[in-house]
N, C-alpha and C positions, 0 to 999 in steps of 0.2 A: 406375824408380818404386819398386822394393822395397828400395832401399838403406837405408830406415829400419829394416829388420830387423836391421841391424848396430849400431844405437845401443844404449847401455847399458840403457835401459829395456826394449827388446825382447829383449836378451840374457836378462834376468831372466824375462820371460814365456816365451821359448822354452825355457829350462832347466826351468821349472815343468812345461810341457807334456810335455817329453821324459821327465821323471821320473814324472809323474802317470799317464800312459797305461799304461806297463808295470806300475806298481803296481796299478792297477785291474784289469788283465787277470789278473795273478797272483792277487789276492784272489778274483776271480770264479772262476778255475779251481780254487782251493783249496776254495771253498764247494761247487762242483759235484762235486769229488772226495769230499767228505764226504757229500753226498747219495747218490752212487753207492755208497759203502760201506754206507750204511744200507739201500739197496735190495738189495744183494747179501746183506747179513746177514739181511734179512727173507726173501729167497728161500731161503736155506739153512735158516732156522728152519722155514719151511713144509714143507720136505722131511723134516725130522727128526720122529720120533714125539713125542707129547706127553710132556714130561719127567716128569709125575706118573704116567704109566703104566709107567714103568720100575721095576725091582726096587729096593727100598730098600737103601742101602749105609751103612756106618758113617760118622759125621760126619767123622772125620779124613781119610777117603779122598776127600771131596768138596771139601775146602778147599785153597786159597782159592776163594771163589765167583767164577765168571766166567760168560760167556754160555752155556757148555756145561753147567755144573753148576747154574746157577740154575733153580729149580723142581723139581730132582730130590728124591725122597724120601730123607731122612737119618734115621738111627737113632742115638739117644743115650740113655744110661742115667745116672740120678742121682737126686737128691732136690730137690724144689722149695724155694726159699728166698724171697727178697724178691719182693714183688708190686707192680706199677705199673699205672696206668691211662694210656692214650694217648688224650687227648680229640681231638675235631674230626675223626673219621674217618667217612666215608660208606660205606654199604653198601646197595645197592638203592635209591639216591637218598634214603636216610634218614640223618639225622645221629645219630652215636653215638660209641662209644669202644671201643678194644681193651682186652682184659684180658691183661696181659703178666706172665709169671712167669719168674724166673731159675732154670734147672735146673743145679744144681751137680753136675758130673761127678766121676768118681773121680780125674781128673787135677787137680782143684782149680779149673779154669776153669769159668765158667758160660755156659750157652747161653740166650739170650733166646727164650722160647717164647710165641707169641701163642696163647692157649687159645681165644679166640673174640671175638665182637663183641656188644655190647649197645646198644640204642637209648637216647637221652636224654643227659643231662648226666653227666659223670664226677664232678662235685663232689657229694660226699655220697652217691654211689651205693653200694649194697650188691651185692657180686658173690659168686658161689659160691667157696668155698675150694678151693684146689688139693689134689689127692690127697696124702696123707701117706705117708711111707716111700719106699723106692726104687721108681722107676717107669722104664719104658722107653717113650720117645715116638718116634713116627714122624711127621715133618712135612716139608712142602715147604720146601726150603732157599731162603733169600733173602739178598741182599747187604745190608750196613748201609745205612740211609737217609742221605741228605744233604739239604742245603737246597733242592735242586731236586725232591725227591721229592714226590709228591702227598700233600696233607694234612698235611705237616710244619709244626710250629710252631717256628720257629727263634728267636722273639723272647724266649723265656724268660718268667719271672715266673709260672710255674704253681704251684698249691698243692702242698704236700708230698704225695708219693705219686703224682705225675703227671709224665710226661715227654712232650715234644713230638716227639721223634725217636727211632726205634729204631736206635741206633748204638752201637757199642762205645765210641767216643770220648765219648759222653754218659753212658752207663751206668756206665763205669768210675769216674766221679766220684761216683757215688751208692751204690756197694756196695764192701765191703772185700775184693774178690777180683777176679781177672782175668776178662775177658769175651771170648768168641769174637767175631771180626770177622764175624759172620753172625747170622742168626736163622731160626727155623722157624715156620711156621703150621700148626696141626693141621687136617687135612682133615675130621675127624669132630667133630660138635657135642657139647658137654657139657651136662649138665643145668643149668638156670639157677636164679637165685634170684628176687628181687623183680622183676627186669627180664624174666623169662621165660627160655627156653632160649637159651644163647649160640649164635650162628651162626658157622660156620667162616669164616675170612677167606681168600678165594681168593688163590693166589700170583700175583704180578704178573710181567709179562714183564721180562726184564733191560733196563736202561736202554740206549738206543741200538740195540736189536735189531729195531725195527719201524718202519713208516712212520707215525710219529706226527706231531704238530704241529711238533716240532723238526726233523724231516726236511724237511718242506715249507718251514720257515723257511730252511734252508740253500739250497733251490732258489730262494726269493725273494731271498735275499741275492746269489745268483749273478747274477740278472737286474739287481739294483741296481748291482752293481759294473761290469757291462758297459755299463749305461746311463750311469754316471758317466764311463767312458772315452769314450763317444761324445759326451757333453755337452762334455767338455774340448776334444775335437778340433773340435766345432762352434763353440764360443766362440772358439777361436783363429782359425779361418777368418773368422769374422765380424769380429773385431777387425782382422785384416789387411786385409780388404776395406774396412772403414770408413776405415782409415788411408790406404790407397791412393787411395780416392775423394776424401778430403780434400786430398791432395797434388795430384791431378789438377785439382780445381776451382781450387786456388790457381794452378797453372800456366796454366790457361785464363783466369784473371782473373774467374772467376765469383763469387768471394768476396774481400773485402778481406783483405790480409795483416795479421794481428795477430801480432807477434813473440812475444807471451806465450802465445798459444793455438795457433800454427801447429805442425804435427807436426815432429819433429826430422828433419833430413835432413843427413847429414854433408857432402854435396856442395853444399849450398845456400850462396850467398854470405852473408857476415855482414851484418846490417842496418846501414844507414848511420846514423851518429850525427848528429842534426839540429844539435847545437852545433858539430860539426866543419864541417858545410856552411856555417854562418853565418860561422865564422872564415875559411874559404877565400874566401867572397864578399867579406869585408871586406878581406882582404889582396890581392885581385886589383886591379892598377893600372887606373885608368880612362884610356882612350886617347881 
């Protein structure tokens, strides 16, 4: 009854099933592994002391920024140069903007420093001027932002003096000097101008280090891939059962045989040609 599984059409279906199920299981296992890595990273971070409570270290000793050095206090000395405003940033559920200044160090490279946050629109805003002369800043170290970071405006089209992303790749196109692939946020507030006192911007946890929405998305994708594997197997069994039942009904004479719609069976006899039968009857001698 199941000889139809050897027909060309069923060879294609069987090959698809044989390839699809291992692929779905592999992808589900991979997504589960990513979720477990995030859980492990979160547990390790919980055991570690708050990075901001550690002693400040020179900036160069904490680069490049990773999950261990992110949030650590970094010390840098230099003079403030270009200033930019970073619009569309929320703090305490209020809309506002960051005040970002480039600190040019003795090595010639500049460190982006977020001096604080002010409420309202960045367009036409008046902000307090940066301190003049050589200064030493101590701020919580952060990795460069990317298009997935919260609050980032990657569309462009901002007015002059504004940037949508705190990233070395973005800032290096706006200033005539090299930029560190990192930035710091000052933990202490500075006196404000027309917008009031600037509030310090808290350091964010490093990407992929906590049980955030993306971690649970990995867990959801795990379930989806395993469901896909089960669905493929279920549909294959359903198609096989329907084909077998159709052949059985034809063999029992429960349904008329339609050569165009009948399931393929390599062992089934070829349908008789009506024209050939008529010719045989005409050539049969009458006794």
